[in-house]
N, C-alpha and C positions, 0 to 999 in steps of 0.2 A: 573339131574343136578348134576354136577360135582365140586368138592372143589374150589372156588374162581371163579367159574360162575357168571356171574350178571343174575338174571333172567329174562326172556323173550330175552336172549343175540341172542341164534337161530331163534327166529320168525322172520320175513319178513321184521317188523318195530320195531323202538325201542320201549320201554315202556315211559311213559310219564317223570319218572322221571330219565330215562337216563343221563348221565353226562361220556365225555369221560374222562376227568380224574382219573374215577375208572379203564380205560383199564391200560395195562404193558406197559409202552413207549417203550420196547424192549433194547436192548444194545447200550447206548453214543456213538458214535466215540469218537477218544481222541483230534481230533479238534473240538471238537461242545460241549457246555452245556448241562444242563438237563431241564435247562429255553429255550433252542434253539436259544440263544448267540453265539456267536465263542468265543473259549479262547484263541485264536491265530488269528491274523490278517495276512493271507497268508503270505510270508517269511520275514524275518528278515532284516530289517531296519536301517542303522545308519551311521551316517556321521561324516567324522572325520575332522577336522579342519587344512587346509594346511595353510592358512596364514588370520590374521583379524589385523584389529587396533580399533576394542571395546570389544574382550569378553578378560574376563583374561587368562593370560598362561599358568594356568592350567589345565585349562576345554579345550578338546580339544577332546569331544567324547558327541553325539547326538543319544540315544538311544530311539527307537521308538516302543519296542514289547510290543505288546497288545494292540496296537493303531491302527485304520484304516486310520490317518488322522494328516500332522504334517502341522502348517502353522508356514510362516517367516514372522516376521512384526518388527516396530520401536515401537508401544504400545503395553502393555503389553495385552493378554486374558480376554476377557471381562466376562467369566466363567471358568471353571475348569475343565470341560467336553472335551474342543476340545485342544492337548500342540501347542505350539508355542515357537519357536526360537526369542528370540527378541534379535535384536540387534539393538542399540540404536544409529544410527547416522542418519544423514539429508539425503543420498541416497537412504536410505531404507523407502517404504513409511509404513503407519499405518500398513496393509494387505497386503501384497509386492507379496508374492506365496504361494500356497499350494499344499505339497505332498500327496495322496493319492493312498490305495491301491486295485487293480481292480484285485481280482483273486489270481492270483499267479507272478504276477507282480506290479510294482509304474510306476506310473507317475505323472509330475511336472507342474502346470498352473499358469503361470503368473497373478496376477489380476486386473491389469493395472496400473501397476507400472509407474511413471514415469520416474526413469533412468534406468528400465529392469532387467530381470532376463537371464545368459547367462547359456549355456549349450555347455559344450564339450564333445562328443563322447570320449570313450575311443581309436575309429580304427581314429580318425579327430586329425589333429594337429590345428585348429581352433574354438573358440567359436561363437556358434550362438545364437542370441540373440530369445529369444522364441515371442515376440509382439512388434510392435510400443510403442512409449509414450503414458501412458493413455488409452491402449485398450488392453483387455485382451485376452489372449492365449488361443490358442486350447491345449489341452492334450499331453503331449512328455512324450511318455515309458523314466521310467530310468534305467541304466543296472549299471552292478560291475562296478565298476572302473571309472565310469563317473568324470567327474569333475562339478562340481555348484559351481554358483556366484553370490552373493546377496550382491552391494554394496562393500565395501573391504572388503568382506571374504566369502575365497572358500573354499567350502567343497568337501571329497573324496568321494563318493557313494560307499556303502556296503553292497549288497543285498547276502544272502545267502537263498537257497529252502527250508531248511532243519531245520531252527532258530537254525544251531549254527554259533556262531559267529568265526572268525578266531582271530590268536595272532595280529594280528593290532588293530580290533575293539572289542578287550576284556577291559572290566571296571574296573578300581581298586576303585570304588566310591568316587575318586579325581578326577575323571581329565572327568565326565559327565556337561555336561551343562544341566542347570535345564529348563523342559520343562515347566512347571508351578510354575505362581507367589506366593511364598512364604508371607503367611498372617505378616504383618509390624503388632509390638506391637505398639500400642498408646506409644509415650514418652512422661513424668511427663514434666510439665511447668517447666522451670527452674525459682528459688524463685530471684525479682531481691536483688541490693544488698542493705544493708539499707542504706538509707539516711534521711535529712529532711523532715519531715511530711509522713513517711511511717512508719507503724507498721507491723513489721513479724508475717505472719499470722501461727498457731501452727498445723493444718488441713495441710496437702498435695494436697489437691484438687487444679484440674487445675483450673479449673472454678472460684473460687474463688479468686485464685489468677492471673488470668487475669482481673475480676470484679474488684478487689483492683489496678491493675496496671493501669487500665480505668480511674479508680476515680481518683488517684491519677497524671496522666497525664494531664486530661483533664479539670481537678477542680481547681490545685496545682495553683498558681501566679510564674509565669517565673524568677523570682527571687531567693532570700533567704528569708526564713518564718522570717519575723519581730515577735519578741516577743512585749508584752507589754513592757511600759515603754519608749522603743525607740524612739531617735528625729526623727521625720519623715521630710522630705524636697520636698517641693513641686517644680518638676522637669516642670512640666508644667508652673508655675508661671515665672519661672526663665527662660524658652524658650521663652517665652514670652517678657520678658524685654528688653531678647539681640537679638531677633528677629522681628520688629515691626511687626501688623498684614497687609497685605495686601490684596489685591486681588489674590489668583494665580492661579485662573483659568482665569481670564481674558484675552484674547492675548496680546499679545508684551509686557507682566512683568512679568519680572523677580522675581527667589525668593529675599526677603528682604534683607535688609544689617544691619549689626552691628551697634551698637548706634557709636563705634570706628568709624566705618566706615561711619557713616552718618555724624559727627562732622568732619570728615576730609572732604567732599566731600564739605562742605557747605561755607569751606574758597575760595573754589577755583571760578574766577570770571565766570560769564554765560557763557555758550557757543556762540560764534558768527551764524549769519546764515550760512546756507549753500551759497555758492555762485557758481552760474552756469553760463558757458559761454555762451557769445552773441552766437546767430547763427550763420552763416558762409553767407555771401553774396552771391548767386550763379549770374553770371554775363557769357552774352552771348561771344562768341569768335566774334573775329572780324570777317568782311567776306573775306575770300580768296577766287581767280578766281579760278577755275576748272583746273586738270594739262590735259594737252593733252592726257593721257594712261585714262580718266574717258571714262566709258562705254557712260555715259550721253550725254558727249562731243563730242564726236566720233559720232552716231547717229542723233546729231544736225547735224553735216557737212556735214550728206549725206543727210540731207533731202535739203542743200543747203543754210544752214546758213554760213556767213565768218567770224565770230568771234565775238568778246566782243562788244555792242554798235551797231552792225546791226541788222536788223529785221530779222524776217522769214514768209516765205510767199509770198510775195509783191515782185516785183521786181523794177526796178528804173524807169522803161519806162511803169509802167502799169497804170490804171486810177488812178488821185490826187486825186480823192475823196475821195478814201480809206483810212484810217489812219494807217500807220505802226508803232505797238507799240514795241519800244524800251524797254521799262521799263516792269515789273510785274504788274498785274491787282491789284487793290487796295481792300480788302474785306470789307467791314464796318459789324457794327454788327448789327442784328434785333434783340437783345434780348426784346427791350420796343416800338418794334413794333405791331399793331393787327394784328390778322390773317384775311381771306377773310370771307367777312358777316359784317364786324364789321362796326358798323356806327359812333362810337367813341369809343376813344383810354380809356382804365379804367387806372384810377391812379393809384389803386394798383389791389393785386390779388383776392380781390371779388369786383368789382364795385359796382353791385348791393346793395350789402350790406353797401356800402359807401353811394351811394346814397339815401338808406332809412334812415341813420342816420341823415344828412342831410337835409333832408325834414322832420322829426319829430323835428329837433333844429328849424329850423325856423317856424313851428308851433307854441312854444312852447314860441320863443321869438317875 
């Protein structure tokens, strides 16, 4: 057995206490870490801001060196593992798009945004929307000097295979756009200004200051604090004397009047009853002869009628037993007549009831 050799390593089956960690891992490539992770994630991927309305003027460069994914959205990233370019505008969705490394290239995917992600290749003069509204897109490859538009912000893509940025995408540490949300320190609560009923706290504890502020605003009286010995004015009694009590909830009753208004209205004469005009009497128009252009008049003439005062249907030389009518028939009312099968006309609506009452009355009398 040679120096550094594990006992039993030349045998066909490794021993029970064998562990691969004991073996020499060999030479680690430049682009790989000793723990198996990648030290660099493909080519250098950077974005230059061409135009924007939400990012500060000095922040013009996005650097993703060392990361294999970059997100774009309106909300901050939920964790510190994946970088995100935050664009605070309503045209950008909460998670708008994602760019990721695939070997030696980078791709862009629209995550189903409403207003879309637009990609304009370097060789084209027109930008193309990756997917319709609220529909996720397929991965689209990104190339050097492509234009990427999200909301009102337009980026120029810089991809360098050898991790060496050009002069345009070099960092000055002031032009970098933060891709991680910085931890904001909690601001100390402002101590309110001293006024009546407020006792300033000696400690700067925000929770105690907030508790004292709630107690002061919720428990104290809205008016000025009254000290002992001051004259108290009963405003409720004064209001009741000026405004007599009345049922305000009753429908049709307005608010009460002042005492002066009540005294002035008591001297006025009582109002008279409203006058209603009598209903107009409708009278019928006097009978007028039909004009010769009337259609009924013309139909009667076509049937042999000679004119007003003449009969219709029977000629002068016909049988004298037939009566020629020259006036319209009179219609008599039949409201008080009994129907078929009635032997006696009822005196009222319920004749049998009335007959029963009369019979019982005769028995008692």
